Structures are given as structure tokens and as C-alpha cells.
C-alpha positions, 0 to 999 in steps of 0.5 A: 808433615813430611820428614824434616818438615817443621812448620805447618806450611811448606813452600817451594818459591818459583820465579825466573827472577831471583829478586822476586824470590828474595822478595817473596822469601822476605815477605814470608819470614814473619810467618811462623807457620811458613817454611820455605823448603826449596826455591826454583827458577821455572815450572819444570824446576819446581816439578823436579823439586816436588819430586825430590821432596816426595822421594825424601818424605812422601807426598808433598804435604798433600797439597799443592798451591800454584800461583801463576802470573803469566799465561802458559803460552809464555812458557809454551815448551816448559808447560808442554813438557810438564803437562804432556799437553799444548795449551790452546793459545788464544788468537790475541796471544797468537797475534802478539807473538808474531810481532817483532820482539823489542826491548828498551833498557830503562835505568833502575829509577822510578822517575826515569821509568815514568819519564819513559812511559809518558814519553812513549804513550803521550801521543795515544 
């Protein structure tokens, strides 16, 4: 283990939402063999965090696990900067990217969300 690490698995939590990072940290707290060594807001920040950890204690534990929940096209600029390559964007995503962007505020309430979804999709 690199200098300063105290557990078998050192984790960097990365998500653009603080709430998601907090929830994952909460879920991992009961695993004694997991230590959260850093958190980041995006992939580029994660790469920089790994580089910083490597400078402090050698290779980042010799292993990297990456969990992704979105297509690289969603973060095209960051993916291109981090990898040095531009991912191929599937035709259906290219089509979706050309659609006008929309946002609807829904109260932070399950019932309100259910009502919104039912109302939006009831005629389809």
C-alpha cells in the first residue's frame, strides 16, 4: 500500500453531484477494508487526484476501477482532454444532442415527481 494508506482498498469518489458523493461515502463507511482517500467532481479532476496520489506514494494501488453511468458524449470535452481522443458518438445520441434543451423544475418530493411523470407521459 502507498504511504498513508491504511486499508486494502483506497477509493476516489467522483460524481458531479455532492449528494451522490455523500451517499456513496455513507454506503462505504461500513466496509472496514475501504478508505476514501479523495473526492472529485468529474473525470478530469479524478485523473489529477490519481496523479497527486501517485506523486505522494507511488502508483495508485496498482489498480483502477472505473464505474461510469453516462455515455462519454455527455462529457465529450472532458473525455477528449483526459484521453487525448474524441469518442465516436452513436447516431441516436447525435440526434438527441441536436434537440432543444429543456428543463422543468419539480419539487423535491416523490409524489410531485410521480404526478409530473404521469402527466407528461399519460397520452403516449
